[in-house]
Backbone of each chain as ProteinMPNN parsed JSONL, in Angstrom:
{"seq_chain_A": "MAKAKRQRSDRAPQSRRKRRTHSADGVDLTLIRWMLSLTPGERLKVLRNNMRAMMRLRNGTVAT", "coords_chain_A": {"N_chain_A": [[166.07, 111.02, 207.359], [165.362, 108.295, 207.548], [163.543, 108.3, 205.552], [165.13, 108.898, 203.35], [166.742, 106.612, 203.307], [164.82, 104.719, 202.702], [164.113, 105.529, 200.171], [166.474, 105.052, 198.763], [166.667, 102.274, 199.036], [164.384, 101.607, 197.725], [165.001, 102.292, 195.165], [167.015, 100.577, 194.482], [166.243, 97.858, 193.624], [165.107, 98.433, 191.139], [167.279, 99.482, 189.793], [168.896, 97.236, 189.695], [167.377, 95.625, 188.019], [167.658, 96.975, 185.633], [170.296, 96.49, 185.034], [170.626, 93.8, 184.237], [172.116, 90.546, 183.83], [171.83, 88.726, 181.768], [170.117, 88.412, 178.651], [166.676, 87.808, 177.68], [166.818, 85.883, 175.721], [169.103, 84.561, 176.375], [171.601, 85.727, 175.975], [174.786, 86.804, 177.046], [174.964, 89.674, 178.659], [176.881, 91.022, 180.049], [179.282, 90.542, 178.808], [178.894, 91.876, 176.419], [178.714, 94.522, 177.364], [181.257, 94.821, 178.35], [182.803, 94.573, 175.994], [181.847, 96.816, 174.669], [182.957, 98.763, 176.206], [185.491, 98.954, 175.311], [187.819, 100.282, 172.857], [187.386, 100.334, 169.235], [189.809, 99.384, 168.117], [190.937, 98.009, 170.273], [189.013, 96.044, 170.549], [189.401, 94.562, 168.206], [191.902, 93.557, 168.784], [191.314, 91.864, 170.902], [189.83, 89.957, 169.5], [191.836, 89.025, 167.757], [193.603, 87.887, 169.631], [191.947, 85.856, 170.596], [191.658, 84.302, 168.275], [194.297, 83.415, 167.954], [194.694, 82.004, 170.317], [192.899, 79.905, 169.996], [193.994, 78.665, 167.79], [196.387, 77.781, 168.902], [195.39, 75.961, 170.753], [194.181, 74.134, 168.993], [196.408, 73.232, 167.667], [197.701, 72.013, 169.657], [199.551, 73.28, 171.348], [199.409, 74.344, 173.829], [200.557, 74.706, 177.082], [200.198, 72.222, 179.585]], "CA_chain_A": [[167.073, 109.968, 207.154], [164.659, 107.04, 207.246], [162.918, 108.456, 204.236], [166.2, 108.792, 202.345], [167.131, 105.196, 203.219], [163.775, 103.986, 202.009], [164.183, 105.872, 198.747], [167.606, 104.339, 198.159], [166.366, 100.848, 198.915], [163.339, 101.462, 196.707], [165.612, 102.432, 193.847], [167.98, 99.513, 194.189], [165.774, 96.75, 192.774], [164.908, 98.925, 189.775], [168.61, 99.585, 189.205], [169.369, 95.89, 189.388], [166.647, 95.136, 186.849], [168.224, 97.602, 184.442], [171.624, 95.946, 184.766], [170.577, 92.338, 184.254], [173.326, 89.957, 183.259], [171.516, 87.978, 180.553], [168.858, 88.76, 177.985], [165.682, 86.727, 177.708], [167.243, 84.802, 174.816], [170.306, 83.897, 176.882], [172.869, 86.381, 175.616], [175.513, 87.368, 178.194], [175.039, 91.124, 178.447], [178.103, 91.555, 180.68], [180.339, 90.503, 177.78], [178.625, 92.972, 175.475], [179.079, 95.8, 178.01], [182.729, 94.873, 178.41], [183.312, 94.888, 174.65], [181.496, 98.202, 174.335], [183.834, 99.665, 176.971], [186.79, 98.99, 174.621], [187.839, 100.98, 171.569], [187.368, 99.364, 168.124], [191.127, 98.768, 167.987], [191.084, 97.03, 171.362], [188.12, 94.907, 170.249], [190.067, 93.723, 167.202], [193.008, 92.845, 169.437], [190.685, 90.749, 171.632], [189.524, 88.944, 168.489], [193.107, 88.446, 167.309], [194.104, 87.016, 170.691], [191.093, 84.661, 170.611], [192.042, 83.477, 167.116], [195.605, 82.78, 168.207], [194.542, 81.024, 171.401], [192.233, 78.714, 169.453], [194.961, 77.958, 166.935], [197.324, 77.064, 169.782], [194.663, 74.8, 171.282], [194.021, 73.169, 167.906], [197.717, 72.654, 167.33], [198.235, 71.32, 170.829], [200.764, 73.937, 171.847], [199.157, 74.968, 175.124], [201.169, 73.95, 178.176], [199.204, 71.675, 180.524]], "C_chain_A": [[166.416, 108.641, 206.747], [164.033, 107.109, 205.866], [163.956, 108.289, 203.115], [166.622, 107.345, 202.159], [166.101, 104.414, 202.411], [163.842, 104.261, 200.5], [165.323, 105.127, 198.053], [167.268, 102.873, 197.953], [165.275, 100.61, 197.88], [163.948, 101.495, 195.308], [166.454, 101.22, 193.459], [167.436, 98.399, 193.313], [165.587, 97.189, 191.334], [166.248, 98.998, 189.049], [169.129, 98.212, 188.806], [168.656, 95.338, 188.158], [167.263, 95.705, 185.572], [169.556, 96.976, 184.06], [171.606, 94.427, 184.836], [171.777, 91.776, 183.496], [173.061, 89.215, 181.955], [170.205, 88.479, 179.956], [167.911, 87.566, 178.064], [166.085, 85.575, 176.791], [168.632, 84.264, 175.157], [171.63, 84.534, 176.528], [173.486, 87.017, 176.857], [175.734, 88.866, 177.959], [176.295, 91.72, 179.077], [179.258, 91.559, 179.677], [180.153, 91.632, 176.774], [179.056, 94.297, 176.088], [180.595, 95.934, 178.095], [183.311, 95.232, 177.042], [183.016, 96.339, 174.278], [182.364, 99.205, 175.096], [185.198, 99.819, 176.3], [186.677, 99.842, 173.362], [187.757, 99.934, 170.447], [188.719, 98.653, 167.951], [191.356, 97.708, 169.057], [190.202, 95.813, 171.111], [188.756, 93.986, 169.216], [191.227, 92.951, 167.819], [192.48, 91.68, 170.276], [190.398, 89.615, 170.66], [190.8, 88.245, 168.03], [193.666, 87.484, 168.364], [193.28, 85.738, 170.795], [191.458, 83.717, 169.471], [193.324, 82.7, 167.415], [195.5, 81.718, 169.298], [193.902, 79.744, 170.865], [193.156, 77.935, 168.53], [195.952, 77.17, 167.78], [196.663, 75.823, 170.358], [194.551, 73.713, 170.22], [195.332, 72.469, 167.589], [198.38, 71.978, 168.517], [199.476, 71.951, 171.391], [200.531, 74.663, 173.17], [199.759, 74.097, 176.216], [200.079, 73.457, 179.117], [199.852, 71.463, 181.884]], "O_chain_A": [[166.816, 107.974, 205.792], [163.997, 106.13, 205.12], [163.709, 107.645, 202.096], [166.836, 106.886, 201.037], [166.436, 103.579, 201.57], [163.656, 103.367, 199.675], [165.181, 104.64, 196.931], [167.521, 102.292, 196.897], [165.232, 99.562, 197.236], [163.477, 100.821, 194.392], [166.589, 100.882, 192.283], [168.091, 98.017, 192.343], [165.867, 96.428, 190.408], [166.362, 98.64, 187.877], [169.717, 98.036, 187.739], [169.273, 94.654, 187.341], [167.375, 95.011, 184.561], [169.906, 96.937, 182.881], [172.495, 93.83, 185.443], [172.367, 92.439, 182.643], [173.96, 89.083, 181.124], [169.305, 88.913, 180.674], [168.299, 86.467, 178.462], [165.736, 84.423, 177.048], [169.264, 83.595, 174.34], [172.683, 83.937, 176.757], [172.799, 87.687, 177.627], [176.584, 89.264, 177.163], [176.728, 92.804, 178.687], [180.102, 92.455, 179.69], [181.116, 92.26, 176.334], [179.69, 95.112, 175.418], [181.143, 97.024, 177.934], [184.196, 96.082, 176.937], [183.836, 97.006, 173.648], [182.493, 100.358, 174.685], [185.976, 100.7, 176.665], [185.579, 100.091, 172.865], [188.034, 98.76, 170.69], [188.759, 97.455, 167.67], [191.902, 96.64, 168.778], [190.589, 94.686, 171.419], [188.663, 92.765, 169.334], [191.504, 91.819, 167.422], [193.119, 90.631, 170.356], [190.683, 88.453, 170.95], [190.839, 87.019, 167.926], [194.142, 86.399, 168.031], [193.825, 84.663, 171.048], [191.555, 82.504, 169.656], [193.418, 81.498, 167.164], [196.135, 80.666, 169.217], [194.304, 78.639, 171.228], [193.114, 76.706, 168.486], [196.319, 76.045, 167.44], [197.283, 74.763, 170.447], [194.788, 72.536, 170.49], [195.364, 71.277, 167.283], [199.479, 71.437, 168.403], [200.37, 71.249, 171.865], [201.342, 75.49, 173.585], [199.504, 72.894, 176.271], [199.138, 74.192, 179.416], [199.192, 71.01, 182.819]]}, "seq_chain_B": "MEPSQPDPLLILQAMSEHGVEFIVVGGVCGVLHGAPITTFDLDLVHSREPGNVARLLAALKELDARHRDPGGRTIRPTEALLLSPGHQLLMTRHGPLDLLGEIGRHHGYPELLPDTVTVTVSKDLRVRALTLAALIREKEAAARAKDKAVLPILRRTLEEKSR", "coords_chain_B": {"N_chain_B": [[198.93, 76.635, 152.903], [199.548, 77.776, 156.086], [198.769, 80.412, 158.231], [201.194, 81.91, 160.357], [200.633, 83.576, 162.498], [197.536, 84.611, 162.921], [196.107, 87.691, 161.984], [193.883, 90.019, 161.686], [194.059, 92.764, 161.823], [196.482, 93.464, 160.604], [195.982, 92.735, 157.996], [193.961, 94.537, 157.319], [195.438, 96.858, 157.602], [197.289, 96.614, 155.509], [195.572, 96.719, 153.304], [194.596, 99.308, 153.585], [196.946, 100.824, 153.33], [197.49, 100.445, 150.681], [195.493, 101.844, 149.54], [193.026, 100.687, 149.039], [189.562, 100.435, 148.391], [187.059, 99.382, 150.448], [184.564, 97.531, 152.317], [184.068, 96.525, 155.591], [182.521, 93.594, 156.517], [180.482, 90.945, 157.969], [181.701, 88.813, 160.657], [183.913, 90.227, 161.776], [183.129, 92.823, 161.416], [180.984, 92.884, 163.181], [182.436, 92.581, 165.58], [183.953, 94.96, 165.56], [181.913, 96.709, 166.132], [181.405, 96.029, 168.704], [180.341, 93.546, 169.392], [180.507, 90.529, 171.2], [181.811, 88.229, 169.704], [183.369, 85.467, 167.987], [185.43, 84.961, 165.204], [187.039, 83.529, 162.309], [187.765, 84.436, 159.891], [188.31, 87.292, 157.807], [185.941, 89.293, 156.397], [185.435, 91.091, 153.503], [183.783, 93.456, 151.459], [184.621, 94.523, 148.388], [185.28, 97.391, 146.331], [184.526, 97.06, 142.952], [185.524, 98.537, 140.96], [187.73, 99.075, 138.237], [190.278, 100.378, 138.77], [190.444, 100.186, 141.532], [190.477, 97.439, 141.871], [192.968, 96.898, 140.806], [194.631, 98.085, 142.733], [193.902, 96.501, 144.855], [194.875, 94.004, 144.032], [197.598, 94.505, 144.231], [197.867, 94.817, 146.995], [197.13, 92.256, 147.782], [199.2, 90.776, 146.725], [201.324, 91.596, 148.323], [200.422, 90.489, 150.668], [200.747, 87.864, 150.167], [198.634, 86.36, 149.116], [196.477, 83.615, 148.415], [194.202, 81.251, 146.92], [192.034, 79.372, 149.049], [192.475, 76.391, 148.528], [191.092, 73.226, 148.28], [192.557, 71.151, 147.255], [195.114, 71.814, 147.777], [196.582, 73.228, 145.969], [198.49, 75.997, 144.647], [196.872, 78.769, 143.981], [196.56, 81.83, 142.649], [194.829, 84.926, 143.311], [192.931, 86.566, 140.751], [192.565, 89.323, 138.428], [190.224, 89.104, 136.881], [188.55, 87.478, 138.447], [188.268, 89.07, 140.707], [186.871, 91.167, 139.685], [184.428, 90.149, 139.411], [181.1, 89.306, 140.736], [181.404, 87.318, 142.57], [182.568, 85.236, 145.386], [185.713, 85.254, 146.842], [187.705, 83.083, 148.422], [190.312, 83.369, 150.4], [193.684, 82.675, 151.585], [196.023, 84.325, 153.578], [199.25, 85.724, 154.532], [198.62, 86.657, 156.978], [196.374, 85.328, 157.818], [192.973, 84.022, 157.156], [191.104, 85.479, 154.462], [188.225, 86.719, 153.107], [187.067, 87.837, 150.119], [184.435, 89.579, 148.886], [182.402, 89.989, 146.177], [179.727, 90.631, 145.978], [177.084, 90.697, 148.409], [174.236, 89.162, 149.998], [171.21, 90.245, 148.546], [172.318, 90.875, 145.783], [174.02, 92.955, 146.671], [176.509, 95.043, 146.27], [179.592, 96.934, 146.604], [178.859, 99.732, 145.964], [176.111, 99.709, 146.514], [176.022, 99.099, 149.207], [177.33, 101.156, 150.432], [175.842, 103.504, 151.458], [174.987, 102.504, 153.898], [177.053, 102.448, 155.748], [179.675, 103.094, 158.169], [182.487, 105.061, 159.2], [185.13, 103.652, 160.898], [187.386, 104.28, 163.451], [190.24, 102.634, 163.912], [192.852, 102.794, 164.758], [195.294, 105.439, 165.252], [196.408, 105.555, 162.79], [194.816, 104.074, 161.173], [191.805, 103.866, 159.611], [188.718, 102.442, 158.908], [186.074, 101.46, 156.69], [182.95, 100.279, 157.626], [180.044, 98.149, 157.647], [177.034, 99.431, 159.09], [175.863, 98.452, 162.343], [173.158, 97.847, 162.403], [172.668, 97.435, 159.681], [174.297, 95.234, 159.216], [172.956, 93.325, 160.742], [170.57, 93.204, 159.281], [171.539, 92.158, 156.853], [172.419, 89.649, 157.682], [170.042, 88.539, 158.58], [168.723, 88.369, 156.153], [170.365, 86.601, 154.768], [170.127, 84.276, 156.284], [171.377, 81.827, 156.834], [172.468, 78.993, 158.773], [174.771, 79.648, 160.262], [174.641, 82.386, 160.272], [172.234, 82.886, 161.58], [172.93, 81.974, 164.065], [174.501, 83.937, 165.305], [172.88, 86.116, 165.398], [171.204, 86.752, 167.741], [173.15, 87.802, 169.53], [174.161, 89.971, 168.09], [171.856, 91.543, 167.892], [171.294, 92.099, 170.594], [173.593, 93.513, 171.193], [173.242, 95.793, 169.648], [171.043, 96.85, 170.962], [172.16, 97.375, 173.512], [174.027, 99.293, 172.813], [172.364, 101.333, 172.155], [171.397, 102.258, 174.508]], "CA_chain_B": [[199.67, 77.628, 153.689], [198.963, 78.12, 157.368], [199.369, 81.642, 158.76], [201.833, 81.656, 161.644], [199.912, 84.353, 163.494], [196.437, 85.332, 162.273], [196.014, 89.072, 162.455], [193.066, 90.816, 160.762], [194.519, 94.16, 161.851], [197.555, 93.653, 159.621], [195.364, 92.677, 156.662], [193.299, 95.834, 157.115], [196.502, 97.85, 157.442], [197.833, 96.48, 154.149], [194.546, 97.225, 152.386], [194.545, 100.759, 153.74], [198.185, 101.393, 152.792], [197.416, 100.388, 149.212], [194.389, 102.688, 149.087], [191.913, 99.853, 148.571], [188.243, 100.794, 148.906], [186.368, 98.156, 150.876], [183.655, 97.632, 153.463], [184.169, 95.362, 156.467], [181.222, 92.982, 156.817], [180.704, 89.681, 158.662], [181.993, 88.764, 162.085], [184.838, 91.286, 162.198], [182.295, 94.03, 161.493], [180.291, 92.784, 164.47], [183.414, 92.842, 166.65], [184.255, 96.403, 165.543], [180.784, 97.4, 166.77], [181.33, 95.652, 170.119], [179.701, 92.249, 169.633], [181.483, 89.55, 171.695], [181.773, 87.013, 168.89], [184.678, 85.077, 167.451], [185.424, 84.502, 163.823], [188.409, 83.226, 161.889], [188.108, 85.08, 158.626], [187.957, 88.698, 157.612], [185.09, 89.415, 155.209], [185.415, 92.438, 152.944], [183.177, 93.715, 150.152], [185.526, 95.493, 147.768], [184.817, 98.087, 145.133], [184.989, 96.343, 141.754], [185.986, 99.51, 139.96], [189.021, 98.502, 137.809], [191.426, 100.952, 139.465], [190.485, 99.638, 142.886], [190.893, 96.036, 141.776], [194.432, 96.909, 140.607], [195.248, 98.346, 144.059], [193.639, 95.309, 145.664], [195.82, 92.955, 143.622], [198.917, 94.841, 144.796], [197.814, 94.495, 148.427], [197.086, 90.79, 147.924], [200.55, 90.266, 146.45], [202.108, 91.834, 149.542], [199.916, 89.58, 151.704], [200.994, 86.493, 149.695], [197.308, 85.734, 149.113], [196.178, 82.529, 147.473], [192.892, 80.674, 147.206], [192.011, 78.24, 149.976], [192.18, 75.308, 147.595], [191.049, 71.937, 148.991], [193.585, 70.271, 146.714], [196.438, 72.263, 148.201], [197.305, 73.902, 144.89], [198.694, 77.437, 144.834], [196.108, 79.497, 142.961], [196.571, 83.249, 143.025], [193.651, 85.688, 142.875], [193.12, 87.237, 139.457], [191.747, 90.512, 138.184], [188.906, 88.694, 136.381], [187.74, 86.994, 139.568], [187.976, 90.178, 141.627], [185.888, 92.037, 139.021], [183.149, 89.428, 139.394], [180.364, 89.432, 142.006], [181.585, 86.112, 143.385], [183.303, 85.26, 146.657], [187.062, 84.697, 146.741], [188.108, 82.642, 149.766], [191.773, 83.404, 150.322], [194.546, 82.593, 152.769], [197.127, 85.279, 153.463], [200.282, 85.521, 155.563], [198.039, 87.061, 158.259], [195.138, 84.614, 158.096], [191.979, 83.931, 156.083], [190.497, 86.715, 153.973], [187.195, 86.473, 152.108], [186.735, 89.029, 149.331], [183.081, 89.33, 148.412], [181.97, 90.968, 145.178], [178.381, 91.02, 146.41], [176.475, 89.883, 149.461], [172.778, 89.262, 150.048], [170.482, 90.356, 147.281], [173.108, 91.668, 144.836], [174.53, 94.151, 147.317], [177.936, 95.254, 146.105], [180.151, 98.096, 147.315], [178.077, 100.984, 145.882], [174.798, 99.558, 147.155], [176.178, 99.034, 150.67], [178.005, 102.366, 150.93], [175.024, 104.36, 152.324], [174.762, 101.873, 155.206], [178.355, 102.22, 156.382], [180.271, 104.128, 159.023], [183.949, 104.975, 159.26], [185.552, 103.255, 162.25], [188.796, 104.563, 163.724], [190.84, 101.475, 164.579], [194.027, 103.369, 165.422], [195.498, 106.774, 164.686], [196.824, 105.395, 161.395], [193.944, 103.154, 160.44], [190.354, 104.065, 159.639], [188.115, 101.528, 157.939], [184.635, 101.596, 156.492], [182.261, 99.041, 158.015], [178.584, 98.219, 157.665], [176.468, 99.751, 160.396], [175.425, 97.225, 163.017], [171.786, 97.567, 161.95], [172.74, 96.873, 158.325], [174.86, 93.883, 159.347], [171.859, 92.468, 161.207], [169.653, 92.996, 158.145], [172.181, 91.256, 155.885], [172.442, 88.282, 158.235], [168.654, 88.065, 158.564], [168.399, 88.026, 154.763], [171.136, 85.409, 154.387], [169.373, 83.217, 156.977], [172.071, 80.555, 156.968], [172.567, 78.604, 160.187], [175.852, 80.377, 160.934], [174.187, 83.764, 160.447], [171.196, 82.866, 162.611], [173.545, 81.696, 165.366], [175.057, 85.147, 165.937], [171.902, 87.205, 165.397], [170.822, 87.24, 169.082], [174.237, 88.619, 170.113], [174.204, 91.245, 167.363], [170.666, 92.34, 168.263], [171.455, 92.596, 171.98], [174.655, 94.527, 171.15], [172.616, 97.016, 169.134], [170.211, 97.381, 172.062], [173.028, 97.933, 174.561], [174.629, 100.529, 172.285], [171.325, 102.358, 172.074], [170.999, 102.701, 175.861]], "C_chain_B": [[198.923, 77.919, 154.974], [199.583, 79.424, 157.845], [200.006, 81.347, 160.106], [201.083, 82.365, 162.754], [198.77, 85.099, 162.809], [196.286, 86.728, 162.845], [195.2, 89.916, 161.459], [193.481, 92.275, 160.73], [195.56, 94.413, 160.77], [197.017, 93.559, 158.193], [194.693, 94.009, 156.352], [194.326, 96.934, 156.872], [197.055, 97.819, 156.024], [196.846, 97.028, 153.12], [194.533, 98.752, 152.399], [195.776, 101.408, 153.103], [198.189, 101.395, 151.262], [196.24, 101.188, 148.66], [193.204, 101.914, 148.556], [190.612, 100.332, 149.214], [187.48, 99.51, 149.214], [185.461, 98.479, 152.053], [183.821, 96.358, 154.292], [182.753, 94.871, 156.768], [181.502, 91.732, 157.665], [181.078, 89.853, 160.13], [182.906, 89.874, 162.572], [184.099, 92.622, 162.297], [181.545, 94.032, 162.825], [181.214, 93.105, 165.628], [183.752, 94.33, 166.71], [183.154, 97.192, 166.254], [180.59, 96.971, 168.223], [180.644, 94.336, 170.404], [180.753, 91.234, 170.098], [181.373, 88.227, 170.951], [183.177, 86.718, 168.379], [184.495, 84.6, 166.02], [186.868, 84.234, 163.427], [188.779, 83.9, 160.583], [187.633, 86.526, 158.611], [187.169, 88.795, 156.318], [185.055, 90.869, 154.757], [184.639, 92.444, 151.634], [184.015, 94.826, 149.529], [184.843, 96.191, 146.608], [185.4, 97.361, 143.926], [185.313, 97.293, 140.605], [187.408, 99.084, 139.57], [190.246, 99.068, 138.522], [191.57, 100.395, 140.871], [190.945, 98.183, 142.88], [192.412, 95.95, 141.559], [195.144, 97.154, 141.939], [195.071, 97.135, 144.964], [194.614, 94.192, 145.323], [197.216, 93.227, 144.183], [198.948, 94.511, 146.29], [197.853, 92.982, 148.634], [198.454, 90.166, 147.644], [201.418, 90.425, 147.694], [201.71, 90.845, 150.644], [200.136, 88.108, 151.348], [199.678, 85.693, 149.644], [197.198, 84.653, 148.052], [194.83, 81.937, 147.861], [193.037, 79.522, 148.212], [191.531, 77.027, 149.168], [192.207, 73.972, 148.328], [192.136, 70.978, 148.508], [194.999, 70.688, 147.07], [197.235, 72.945, 147.109], [197.473, 75.385, 145.216], [198.017, 78.174, 143.695], [195.985, 80.942, 143.433], [195.277, 83.93, 142.583], [193.949, 86.44, 141.587], [192.194, 88.444, 139.346], [190.328, 90.108, 137.767], [188.007, 88.24, 137.533], [187.34, 88.141, 140.499], [187.007, 91.189, 141.008], [184.49, 91.416, 139.045], [182.414, 89.602, 140.724], [180.581, 88.265, 142.965], [182.403, 86.331, 144.646], [184.652, 84.57, 146.477], [187.543, 84.37, 148.158], [189.62, 82.455, 149.759], [192.43, 83.116, 151.666], [195.686, 83.565, 152.544], [198.156, 84.981, 154.555], [199.752, 85.919, 156.947], [196.663, 86.445, 158.509], [194.142, 84.676, 156.955], [191.361, 85.282, 155.752], [189.483, 86.344, 152.896], [186.859, 87.786, 151.426], [185.428, 88.768, 148.6], [182.687, 90.415, 147.411], [180.601, 91.522, 145.531], [177.981, 90.155, 147.586], [174.96, 90.056, 149.363], [172.164, 89.331, 148.662], [171.213, 91.334, 146.351], [173.56, 93.0, 145.434], [176.05, 94.19, 147.169], [178.359, 96.507, 146.849], [179.268, 99.345, 147.186], [176.719, 100.898, 146.55], [174.911, 99.611, 148.675], [176.676, 100.357, 151.258], [177.114, 103.258, 151.821], [174.795, 103.796, 153.724], [176.076, 101.58, 155.919], [178.731, 103.384, 157.297], [181.788, 103.975, 158.93], [184.349, 104.714, 160.708], [187.038, 103.563, 162.395], [189.364, 103.41, 164.548], [192.086, 101.917, 165.364], [194.259, 104.73, 164.778], [195.908, 106.709, 163.214], [195.84, 104.585, 160.556], [192.468, 103.451, 160.691], [189.76, 103.18, 158.558], [186.621, 101.797, 157.843], [183.988, 100.246, 156.82], [180.758, 99.248, 157.88], [178.129, 98.712, 159.03], [175.996, 98.436, 161.028], [174.012, 96.862, 162.573], [171.793, 96.937, 160.558], [173.316, 95.461, 158.357], [173.774, 92.9, 159.784], [170.895, 92.181, 160.055], [170.242, 92.012, 157.133], [172.156, 89.817, 156.396], [171.034, 87.699, 158.304], [168.279, 87.615, 157.155], [169.124, 86.752, 154.331], [170.517, 84.159, 155.005], [170.048, 81.847, 156.969], [172.229, 80.242, 158.453], [173.624, 79.43, 160.914], [175.488, 81.85, 161.145], [173.159, 83.841, 161.568], [171.816, 82.716, 163.997], [174.031, 82.968, 166.068], [174.036, 86.287, 166.031], [171.477, 87.665, 166.796], [171.891, 88.139, 169.699], [174.298, 89.978, 169.415], [173.022, 92.129, 167.758], [170.813, 92.912, 169.669], [172.563, 93.656, 172.036], [174.087, 95.854, 170.665], [171.756, 97.668, 170.22], [171.072, 98.058, 173.118], [173.674, 99.234, 174.086], [173.62, 101.68, 172.289], [170.936, 102.908, 173.447], [171.69, 103.998, 176.239]], "O_chain_B": [[197.748, 78.281, 154.926], [200.808, 79.542, 157.867], [199.434, 80.618, 160.916], [200.916, 81.811, 163.84], [199.01, 86.125, 162.173], [196.335, 86.917, 164.06], [195.755, 90.461, 160.506], [193.28, 92.955, 159.724], [195.532, 95.445, 160.1], [197.527, 94.22, 157.288], [194.841, 94.546, 155.254], [194.117, 97.824, 156.048], [197.266, 98.864, 155.408], [197.239, 97.718, 152.18], [194.467, 99.395, 151.351], [195.661, 102.423, 152.416], [198.818, 102.247, 150.634], [196.015, 101.208, 147.45], [192.455, 102.417, 147.718], [190.559, 100.599, 150.415], [187.285, 98.663, 148.342], [185.567, 99.528, 152.688], [183.728, 95.249, 153.764], [181.9, 95.637, 157.215], [182.65, 91.491, 158.039], [180.812, 90.882, 160.75], [182.703, 90.41, 163.661], [184.406, 93.448, 163.156], [181.48, 95.053, 163.509], [180.828, 93.818, 166.555], [183.83, 94.9, 167.798], [183.42, 98.208, 166.896], [179.707, 97.49, 168.905], [180.384, 94.03, 171.567], [181.79, 91.093, 169.45], [180.9, 87.231, 171.498], [184.046, 87.589, 168.343], [183.523, 83.922, 165.688], [187.801, 84.653, 164.112], [189.949, 83.941, 160.203], [186.693, 86.91, 159.306], [187.668, 88.421, 155.256], [184.694, 91.762, 155.523], [184.808, 91.556, 150.798], [184.108, 95.927, 150.071], [183.937, 95.641, 145.982], [186.597, 97.08, 143.872], [185.366, 96.897, 139.441], [188.215, 98.764, 140.444], [191.165, 98.317, 138.849], [192.681, 100.162, 141.346], [191.695, 97.748, 143.754], [193.063, 95.037, 142.068], [196.147, 96.505, 142.237], [195.962, 96.783, 145.737], [195.123, 93.511, 146.214], [197.93, 92.3, 144.565], [199.942, 93.986, 146.791], [198.522, 92.487, 149.541], [198.821, 89.158, 148.248], [202.153, 89.513, 148.073], [202.543, 90.42, 151.444], [199.767, 87.215, 152.11], [199.612, 84.537, 150.06], [197.745, 84.763, 146.955], [194.372, 82.1, 148.992], [194.036, 78.802, 148.214], [190.345, 76.7, 149.142], [193.219, 73.615, 148.93], [192.581, 70.104, 149.253], [195.965, 70.011, 146.717], [198.423, 73.217, 147.282], [196.687, 75.954, 145.974], [198.525, 78.202, 142.575], [195.389, 81.23, 144.47], [194.691, 83.538, 141.573], [195.071, 86.893, 141.36], [191.197, 88.568, 140.058], [189.35, 90.69, 138.234], [186.827, 88.589, 137.575], [186.221, 88.179, 141.012], [186.392, 91.978, 141.726], [183.499, 92.078, 138.736], [183.018, 89.997, 141.721], [180.003, 88.235, 144.052], [182.863, 87.435, 144.937], [184.717, 83.432, 146.012], [187.757, 85.262, 148.979], [190.137, 81.498, 149.182], [191.83, 83.285, 152.727], [196.252, 83.628, 151.452], [197.955, 84.1, 155.392], [200.348, 85.57, 157.966], [195.879, 86.963, 159.304], [194.402, 85.289, 155.92], [191.126, 86.113, 156.63], [189.837, 85.728, 151.891], [186.418, 88.736, 152.074], [185.332, 87.845, 147.792], [182.642, 91.599, 147.744], [180.344, 92.719, 145.402], [178.463, 89.033, 147.748], [174.471, 90.986, 148.722], [172.534, 88.595, 147.747], [170.778, 92.47, 146.161], [173.49, 94.04, 144.781], [176.776, 93.467, 147.851], [177.59, 97.073, 147.626], [178.954, 99.966, 148.201], [176.224, 101.887, 147.092], [174.011, 100.105, 149.354], [176.466, 100.639, 152.438], [177.589, 103.732, 152.854], [174.445, 104.541, 154.64], [176.195, 100.572, 156.615], [178.186, 104.484, 157.207], [182.3, 102.899, 158.621], [183.965, 105.447, 161.618], [187.849, 103.156, 161.563], [189.021, 103.232, 165.717], [192.326, 101.465, 166.483], [193.525, 105.133, 163.876], [195.771, 107.689, 162.481], [196.031, 104.435, 159.349], [191.958, 103.311, 161.803], [190.24, 103.167, 157.425], [185.994, 102.291, 158.781], [184.433, 99.203, 156.342], [180.26, 100.369, 157.982], [178.787, 98.432, 160.032], [175.763, 97.445, 160.336], [173.707, 95.684, 162.387], [171.022, 96.018, 160.284], [172.873, 94.59, 157.608], [173.683, 91.787, 159.266], [170.456, 91.044, 159.877], [169.539, 91.143, 156.618], [171.902, 88.884, 155.635], [170.851, 86.497, 158.108], [167.599, 86.604, 156.982], [168.562, 85.925, 153.613], [170.394, 83.122, 154.353], [169.375, 80.822, 157.082], [172.132, 81.138, 159.292], [173.407, 79.864, 162.045], [175.969, 82.485, 162.084], [173.203, 84.745, 162.403], [171.303, 83.253, 164.979], [173.977, 83.058, 167.294], [174.3, 87.305, 166.671], [171.393, 88.871, 167.026], [171.558, 89.142, 170.33], [174.466, 91.01, 170.065], [173.183, 93.337, 167.936], [170.492, 94.077, 169.905], [172.485, 94.591, 172.833], [174.411, 96.911, 171.206], [171.75, 98.889, 170.37], [170.769, 99.162, 173.569], [173.846, 100.167, 174.871], [173.989, 102.848, 172.411], [170.226, 103.91, 173.537], [171.476, 104.515, 177.335]]}, "name": "protein", "num_of_chains": 2, "seq": "MAKAKRQRSDRAPQSRRKRRTHSADGVDLTLIRWMLSLTPGERLKVLRNNMRAMMRLRNGTVATMEPSQPDPLLILQAMSEHGVEFIVVGGVCGVLHGAPITTFDLDLVHSREPGNVARLLAALKELDARHRDPGGRTIRPTEALLLSPGHQLLMTRHGPLDLLGEIGRHHGYPELLPDTVTVTVSKDLRVRALTLAALIREKEAAARAKDKAVLPILRRTLEEKSR"}
């Protein structure tokens, strides 16, 4: 049991290293993983929603 | 002309319905491959074969396309311009659309075709897009500030996809 626990705890830091949140050049890897979890169609809908949100902000139509 | 609701999906749908041969490049190509970037225009490299340009003109008519003219004049795209290697910066009823005869070092539709994949956007819509590796190469070659700005995200996206 103790050996199994040690093995799990030994593995954990390695696992965390593999799933880092940012690259060395500062890119948010969590956003990339989220986008990759979507289908191409869903990714385009995210883009479309971003475009529309920015247009609303630019045009001052967001409720405050 | 300001689009009421920008929607690159509807532009792609119109192109597809008219049988236009094109390759998605630029920011939308990056998004199709999973890059978390935002862009406002849809960049397409179209086949400049005369039959394709005729189909493209029909799609552009349906989209009420016109040049993004700083003077506010209504200038419609023409066959002669679409047959040229130049870039046509248009506004449509569904948002900005850039039609590119060539990109990079004289890369037109036939030159880019080997570096493309077919992406299934929906059950009714499949589009041809540059591979992510080819998009990165094109942006590295262009080396403009706006291209350099997104390169780290595109490179990390390619890495994450490869895992």
